[in-house]
C-alpha positions as CSV (number, residue, x, y, z in Angstrom):
1,M,-79.4,152.3,-75.7
2,S,-77.1,151.0,-73.0
3,L,-76.6,147.6,-71.4
4,A,-78.8,148.8,-68.6
5,S,-81.6,149.6,-71.1
6,V,-81.3,146.2,-72.8
7,R,-81.4,144.4,-69.5
8,G,-84.3,146.5,-68.4
9,A,-86.3,145.5,-71.5
10,V,-85.7,141.8,-70.7
11,V,-86.8,142.3,-67.1
12,T,-89.9,144.2,-68.3
13,G,-90.8,141.4,-70.7
14,L,-90.5,138.9,-67.9
15,Q,-92.6,141.0,-65.5
16,G,-95.6,140.6,-67.8
17,I,-95.8,136.9,-66.7
18,S,-98.3,136.6,-63.8
19,G,-97.0,134.9,-60.7
20,L,-93.3,135.0,-61.7
21,R,-91.0,136.8,-59.3
22,V,-88.4,138.6,-61.5
23,Y,-84.9,139.7,-60.3
24,D,-82.7,141.9,-62.4
25,H,-79.7,140.2,-60.7
26,V,-79.0,137.0,-59.0
27,P,-80.1,137.4,-55.4
28,D,-78.3,135.9,-52.4
29,A,-81.4,133.7,-51.9
30,F,-84.7,133.2,-53.6
31,N,-87.6,133.8,-51.2
32,E,-90.6,133.7,-53.6
33,F,-91.2,131.0,-56.2
34,P,-91.3,130.5,-59.1
35,A,-88.6,133.1,-59.7
36,V,-86.2,134.1,-62.5
37,A,-82.9,136.0,-62.3
38,V,-81.4,137.9,-65.2
39,R,-77.6,137.6,-65.6
40,L,-75.4,139.1,-68.3
41,W,-73.6,136.3,-70.1
42,A,-71.8,138.0,-73.0
43,A,-71.6,141.1,-75.1
44,N,-71.0,140.9,-78.8
45,Y,-69.8,144.3,-79.9
46,T,-69.7,143.4,-83.6
47,D,-73.4,143.0,-83.9
48,S,-74.5,145.0,-80.9
49,T,-76.1,142.2,-79.0
50,Y,-76.0,141.1,-75.4
51,S,-76.6,137.5,-74.3
52,F,-78.2,136.8,-71.0
53,R,-78.6,133.6,-69.0
54,L,-81.9,133.5,-67.1
55,L,-82.0,131.3,-64.0
56,L,-85.5,130.0,-63.5
57,V,-86.1,128.3,-60.2
58,A,-88.9,126.5,-58.4
59,A,-89.3,125.5,-54.7
60,G,-90.1,122.1,-53.4
61,W,-88.5,119.0,-51.8
62,N,-90.1,116.7,-54.4
63,V,-87.9,116.9,-57.5
64,A,-90.6,115.7,-59.9
65,E,-93.1,118.3,-58.6
66,A,-90.6,121.1,-58.7
67,E,-89.6,120.2,-62.3
68,L,-93.2,120.1,-63.4
69,A,-93.8,123.5,-61.8
70,L,-91.2,124.9,-64.3
71,H,-92.8,123.5,-67.4
72,P,-95.4,126.2,-68.1
73,Y,-92.5,128.8,-68.1
74,L,-90.6,126.6,-70.6
75,D,-93.5,126.1,-73.0
76,K,-93.1,127.5,-76.5
77,A,-96.3,129.6,-76.1
78,G,-98.9,130.4,-73.4
79,A,-99.6,132.9,-70.7
80,S,-96.6,131.7,-68.6
81,S,-94.2,131.1,-71.5
82,I,-90.9,133.0,-71.1
83,R,-90.1,132.5,-74.7
84,Q,-93.4,134.0,-75.8
85,A,-93.1,137.0,-73.4
86,L,-89.5,137.8,-74.6
87,N,-90.0,137.1,-78.3
88,A,-92.8,139.6,-78.3
89,D,-90.0,142.2,-78.4
90,P,-88.6,142.2,-82.0
91,N,-85.1,143.0,-80.5
92,C,-85.2,140.0,-78.1
93,L,-84.9,136.3,-78.9
94,C,-85.1,133.4,-76.4
95,L,-82.8,130.8,-77.9
96,S,-82.7,127.7,-75.6
97,A,-83.5,126.3,-72.2
98,G,-82.0,123.4,-70.2
99,P,-81.2,121.2,-68.5
100,V,-83.6,121.2,-65.6
101,E,-81.5,120.2,-62.6
102,R,-80.7,120.8,-59.0
103,K,-78.6,123.9,-58.5
104,L,-76.8,125.4,-55.5
105,L,-76.8,129.1,-54.9
106,N,-74.9,130.3,-51.9
107,G,-75.2,126.8,-50.4
108,L,-79.0,126.6,-50.9
109,P,-80.5,124.0,-53.2
110,Y,-83.0,124.9,-55.9
111,M,-84.6,123.1,-58.8
112,G,-83.8,125.2,-61.8
113,V,-83.0,125.7,-65.5
114,D,-81.0,128.2,-67.5
115,L,-82.4,129.9,-70.5
116,T,-80.3,131.7,-73.1
117,V,-81.6,135.0,-74.4
118,V,-80.1,137.4,-76.9
119,A,-81.2,141.0,-77.1
120,K,-80.1,143.6,-79.6
121,D,-79.0,147.1,-78.6
122,V,-80.9,149.4,-80.9
């Protein structure tokens, strides 16, 4: 496989979550919410794994409401769980998430959280 194939497997896993807009890159702006963007974080050539940082964002002026909107995607299990969707692939492991905070992307504010995912190149 290649990096593109591994990234594609992560994107495909995320696309199985109903109502979540999935980007295979960080867009200039998010137009649909909730949304997640897949970013390469690191490559480990000794064990053939790639680490990705997923940027999960929600819309809303109310910080508490926007944060609560992210919770179903951060749950350990459930129909909207990113962890569950990605861990269904034996070569993919969602390791951690946090913190939920305000983020700026190209000068636009979002409520978001980073998730760390490791995927094996098989």
